[in-house]
C-alpha positions as CSV (number, residue, x, y, z in Angstrom):
1,M,125.8,-98.5,-130.9
2,P,122.8,-100.2,-132.3
3,E,123.8,-101.8,-135.6
4,L,121.7,-103.4,-138.4
5,P,120.1,-106.3,-136.6
6,D,119.2,-104.1,-133.6
7,L,117.7,-101.4,-135.9
8,E,115.6,-103.8,-137.9
9,A,114.1,-105.0,-134.6
10,Y,113.2,-101.4,-133.8
11,L,111.8,-100.8,-137.4
12,A,109.7,-104.2,-136.9
13,A,108.2,-102.9,-133.5
14,L,107.6,-99.5,-134.9
15,G,106.0,-100.5,-138.0
16,S,103.3,-102.2,-136.2
17,R,102.7,-99.4,-133.9
18,I,103.1,-96.1,-135.7
19,V,102.6,-96.8,-139.4
20,G,99.2,-95.4,-140.4
21,A,99.0,-93.3,-137.0
22,R,99.0,-89.7,-136.7
23,L,101.8,-88.1,-135.0
24,L,100.0,-85.7,-132.4
25,R,102.7,-83.7,-131.2
26,V,106.4,-83.8,-130.2
27,T,108.1,-82.9,-127.1
28,L,111.9,-81.8,-127.4
29,A,113.3,-82.1,-123.8
30,N,116.9,-81.5,-124.9
31,P,117.4,-78.6,-127.7
32,F,120.8,-80.2,-128.7
33,L,119.1,-83.2,-130.1
34,L,117.5,-81.2,-133.0
35,R,120.3,-80.6,-135.7
36,T,118.2,-78.8,-138.2
37,F,116.0,-75.8,-138.2
38,E,114.1,-75.7,-141.4
39,P,111.3,-77.2,-141.6
40,P,110.6,-76.6,-137.8
41,L,110.0,-79.8,-135.9
42,E,106.2,-78.6,-135.4
43,A,105.9,-79.1,-139.1
44,A,105.7,-82.9,-138.3
45,E,102.8,-82.7,-135.9
46,G,99.4,-83.8,-137.3
47,R,100.7,-85.7,-140.1
48,T,100.4,-89.5,-140.7
49,V,103.1,-91.8,-140.7
50,T,103.4,-93.7,-144.1
51,G,106.5,-95.8,-143.2
52,V,109.5,-96.5,-141.1
53,E,113.0,-97.1,-142.8
54,R,116.7,-97.5,-142.0
55,L,119.3,-95.4,-143.6
56,G,122.6,-96.7,-142.5
57,K,122.6,-96.6,-138.7
58,R,119.6,-94.2,-138.7
59,I,116.0,-94.7,-138.2
60,V,113.6,-92.8,-140.4
61,I,110.1,-92.1,-139.8
62,V,108.3,-91.2,-143.0
63,L,105.4,-88.6,-142.7
64,E,102.7,-88.0,-145.6
65,G,103.1,-84.7,-147.5
66,D,104.0,-84.0,-151.2
67,P,107.0,-83.8,-150.8
68,E,107.2,-86.3,-148.0
69,L,108.6,-85.1,-144.5
70,F,111.3,-87.4,-142.7
71,L,112.3,-87.6,-139.0
72,V,115.8,-89.0,-138.9
73,I,116.9,-90.3,-135.6
74,H,120.5,-91.5,-135.1
75,L,121.0,-93.1,-131.9
76,M,124.8,-93.1,-131.8
77,I,126.2,-95.1,-128.8
78,A,123.9,-94.7,-125.9
79,G,120.5,-93.6,-127.5
80,R,117.5,-96.0,-127.1
81,L,113.9,-96.0,-128.0
82,H,111.1,-97.1,-125.8
83,W,107.4,-97.5,-126.2
84,K,105.2,-96.2,-123.5
85,E,101.5,-95.2,-122.7
86,P,100.1,-92.3,-124.8
87,D,100.6,-90.0,-121.8
88,A,104.2,-90.9,-121.0
89,A,106.6,-88.1,-119.7
90,V,110.0,-87.7,-121.0
91,P,112.2,-89.2,-118.5
92,R,114.4,-86.5,-116.4
93,G,118.2,-86.5,-117.1
94,R,118.4,-89.1,-119.9
95,G,115.2,-88.4,-121.8
96,L,115.8,-86.4,-125.2
97,A,112.4,-86.3,-126.8
98,A,108.8,-87.9,-127.1
99,F,106.7,-88.7,-130.2
100,Y,103.0,-89.0,-129.2
101,F,100.7,-91.1,-131.1
102,P,97.1,-92.1,-130.4
103,G,98.2,-95.6,-129.4
104,G,101.4,-94.7,-127.3
105,A,104.4,-92.6,-127.0
106,L,107.7,-93.1,-128.5
107,L,110.4,-92.0,-126.1
108,L,114.2,-91.3,-127.1
109,T,116.6,-91.4,-124.2
110,E,120.3,-91.4,-123.9
111,A,122.4,-92.7,-121.2
112,G,125.6,-91.1,-119.7
113,K,126.4,-87.4,-119.9
114,K,127.6,-86.9,-123.5
115,R,124.8,-86.1,-125.9
116,R,125.6,-87.7,-129.4
117,A,122.2,-88.9,-130.4
118,S,120.6,-86.4,-133.3
119,L,117.3,-85.7,-134.8
120,H,117.0,-84.3,-138.3
121,V,113.8,-82.9,-140.0
122,V,114.1,-83.0,-143.7
123,V,111.8,-82.6,-146.6
124,G,112.1,-84.6,-149.8
125,R,114.0,-87.7,-150.8
126,G,116.7,-85.6,-152.0
127,A,117.5,-84.0,-148.6
128,L,117.2,-87.7,-146.9
129,N,119.8,-89.1,-149.2
130,A,122.2,-86.2,-148.5
131,L,122.3,-87.9,-144.9
132,D,123.4,-91.1,-146.4
133,P,127.0,-92.0,-145.8
134,G,127.0,-94.0,-148.8
135,G,128.0,-97.5,-147.6
136,L,126.8,-100.7,-149.3
137,E,123.6,-102.1,-148.2
138,V,125.2,-105.7,-147.9
139,M,122.0,-107.5,-147.4
140,S,121.0,-106.9,-150.9
141,A,124.3,-106.7,-152.6
142,S,126.0,-109.3,-154.7
143,T,129.5,-110.8,-154.0
144,E,130.8,-108.7,-156.8
145,R,129.4,-105.6,-155.6
146,F,130.7,-106.4,-152.0
147,R,134.2,-107.1,-153.4
148,E,134.3,-103.8,-155.2
149,A,133.3,-101.9,-152.0
150,L,136.0,-103.6,-150.1
151,S,138.8,-103.0,-152.8
152,H,138.0,-99.3,-153.3
153,E,140.7,-98.5,-150.6
154,N,143.1,-100.4,-148.7
155,H,142.1,-100.6,-144.9
156,T,142.0,-103.4,-142.5
157,L,138.9,-105.6,-142.4
158,K,137.8,-104.3,-139.1
159,R,137.7,-100.6,-140.5
160,A,136.3,-101.5,-143.8
161,L,133.2,-103.4,-142.2
162,T,132.7,-100.6,-139.7
163,D,133.2,-97.5,-141.9
164,P,129.8,-96.4,-142.8
165,R,131.1,-95.1,-146.1
166,I,132.1,-98.4,-147.0
167,M,129.5,-100.7,-145.3
168,S,126.1,-99.8,-144.0
169,G,124.9,-100.7,-140.7
170,I,127.8,-102.7,-139.2
171,G,129.5,-101.5,-136.2
172,N,132.1,-102.9,-133.5
173,A,130.1,-105.7,-132.1
174,Y,129.1,-107.6,-135.5
175,S,132.1,-106.8,-137.3
176,D,133.7,-109.1,-134.7
177,E,131.2,-111.8,-135.2
178,I,131.5,-111.6,-138.8
179,L,135.2,-111.8,-138.9
180,H,135.2,-114.6,-136.6
181,R,132.6,-116.5,-138.6
182,A,134.7,-115.9,-141.9
183,G,137.8,-117.1,-140.1
184,L,139.7,-113.8,-141.0
185,S,142.0,-111.6,-139.0
186,P,140.5,-108.0,-138.2
187,F,144.0,-106.7,-139.1
188,K,144.1,-108.3,-142.5
189,Q,144.4,-105.8,-145.3
190,T,141.6,-105.5,-147.9
191,A,144.2,-105.4,-150.8
192,G,145.4,-108.7,-149.5
193,L,142.0,-110.7,-149.7
194,T,141.9,-113.4,-152.2
195,E,138.7,-114.0,-154.0
196,E,138.0,-117.0,-152.0
197,E,138.3,-114.9,-148.8
198,S,136.3,-111.9,-149.9
199,T,133.6,-114.6,-151.1
200,R,133.7,-116.2,-147.6
201,L,133.6,-112.8,-145.8
202,H,130.3,-111.7,-147.8
203,Q,128.7,-115.1,-146.9
204,A,129.7,-114.6,-143.1
205,T,128.3,-111.1,-143.2
206,L,125.2,-112.2,-144.7
207,S,124.8,-115.1,-142.4
208,V,125.6,-113.2,-139.3
209,L,123.5,-110.2,-139.9
210,S,120.3,-112.4,-140.9
211,E,120.7,-114.9,-138.1
212,W,121.0,-112.2,-135.3
213,T,118.1,-110.0,-137.0
214,R,115.7,-113.0,-136.8
215,S,117.0,-113.7,-133.4
216,L,116.2,-110.2,-132.0
217,I,112.9,-110.2,-133.8
218,D,112.0,-113.5,-132.4
219,E,113.0,-112.6,-128.9
220,M,111.0,-109.5,-129.0
221,G,107.8,-111.2,-130.1
222,E,104.8,-108.9,-129.7
223,G,106.9,-106.5,-127.4
224,F,109.2,-103.6,-128.0
225,P,113.1,-103.9,-127.8
226,E,114.1,-102.9,-124.4
227,K,117.6,-104.7,-124.1
228,V,119.4,-103.3,-127.0
229,T,123.1,-104.2,-126.2
230,A,126.3,-104.9,-128.0
231,F,127.1,-107.7,-125.6
232,R,125.0,-110.8,-125.8
233,P,125.8,-114.1,-124.2
234,D,125.3,-116.1,-127.5
235,M,127.9,-114.1,-129.4
236,A,131.0,-115.9,-130.5
237,V,133.7,-113.4,-129.7
238,H,132.3,-110.0,-129.1
239,G,132.7,-109.1,-125.4
240,R,133.9,-112.5,-124.7
241,Y,137.7,-111.7,-123.7
242,R,139.3,-114.6,-122.0
243,L,136.4,-116.8,-122.6
244,P,136.7,-120.0,-124.8
245,C,136.1,-119.5,-128.4
246,P,132.8,-121.9,-129.3
247,V,134.7,-123.2,-132.2
248,C,138.1,-124.3,-130.8
249,G,138.0,-123.4,-127.1
250,T,140.9,-121.1,-127.4
251,L,140.5,-118.1,-125.1
252,V,139.3,-114.9,-127.0
253,Q,141.7,-112.2,-127.1
254,R,141.1,-108.4,-127.7
255,I,142.7,-105.3,-129.0
256,V,141.5,-102.2,-127.3
257,Y,142.0,-98.7,-129.3
258,A,140.3,-95.3,-128.6
259,E,136.7,-96.2,-127.6
260,N,136.4,-99.6,-129.5
261,E,137.7,-103.0,-129.3
262,S,138.4,-105.8,-131.4
263,N,137.7,-109.4,-130.1
264,Y,138.9,-112.6,-132.0
265,C,140.1,-116.0,-131.8
266,P,144.0,-116.3,-132.2
267,R,143.6,-119.9,-133.6
268,C,140.5,-119.5,-135.8
269,Q,141.5,-116.1,-137.2
270,A,145.2,-115.6,-137.0
271,G,146.9,-118.9,-137.4
272,G,147.6,-119.1,-133.7
273,R,149.2,-115.6,-133.5
274,V,148.4,-112.9,-130.8
275,L,147.8,-109.7,-132.6
276,A,149.8,-107.0,-131.3
277,D,148.2,-104.1,-129.3
278,R,150.2,-101.3,-130.2
279,A,150.4,-99.7,-126.6
280,L,151.2,-103.0,-124.7
281,S,153.5,-104.4,-127.5
282,R,155.7,-101.4,-127.4
283,L,155.8,-101.3,-123.7
284,L,156.5,-105.1,-123.4
285,K,158.9,-105.4,-126.7
286,D,160.5,-108.7,-126.7
287,S,158.3,-110.1,-123.8
288,W,155.2,-109.6,-126.0
289,P,153.8,-113.2,-126.7
290,K,153.8,-113.8,-130.3
291,T,151.6,-117.0,-130.2
292,I,148.6,-118.0,-128.3
293,D,151.0,-120.9,-127.0
294,E,153.3,-118.5,-125.5
295,L,150.7,-116.3,-124.1
296,E,148.8,-119.6,-122.4
297,A,152.4,-120.6,-121.2
298,K,153.1,-117.4,-119.4
299,R,149.5,-117.3,-117.8
300,S,150.1,-120.7,-116.5
301,A,153.6,-120.1,-115.1
302,P,154.0,-119.9,-111.3
303,G,153.5,-116.5,-110.1
304,S,151.8,-115.2,-113.1
């Protein structure tokens, strides 16, 4: 799922292309994309774009009017945006919609068979704000506000960072990077954070998100983001299972659950412990290695 750095790169690219331009027409290739019926999608046609914004993990296209009209796009896991020629057709199969402007066409596609991406058309800031899950915009928040958001309910750090009602714009990939930078276990409970640890986590969040945002925008240059992925070779731990940690060289471990996974360094984040995968640890019981040293010994043993 595109997260804050990816979305900011999209916004930078869209800002130079569609702000100040008139939306000529919209082609809806998949009716399940549109989640609202009033006002109709056609109400957006002919209006000038006055801005582009981010609302959590949603991209907002602001259209002129009194009150303003908003096109709110949630890419979910597999949705992606593409900038093409003004007469570009919506791709067959994965194409969901096209927004046509004088200078080009903004295409919305979604890989796979599941259709989770969504488009809302709403009028007025009140209706737009109703779509906001309410998570903290961490890039503009103080350490005190960050600490308050974390301490509102007791969760694991992984869940707290990725819950859109707690933190805005952070998902599976960058939460792994943030926790590694902070040297904290994804399973540590927010209620157990010391003041120093919460400050360290806040600083890690700011540095990871700002560094990756700058990197993605620099990589894009004058182009448009076409390689939006959660797996990048320069990441420290995310998607790097059994590859060496860039800090200490220990092999990165992972915990898989539902459709997500946590990637972490046992030495940098867990004091050398191997965090228990619930299914595997139940299956292996006493054979489950408790430390990274035990795990590495098992892997290096003859016949393993």
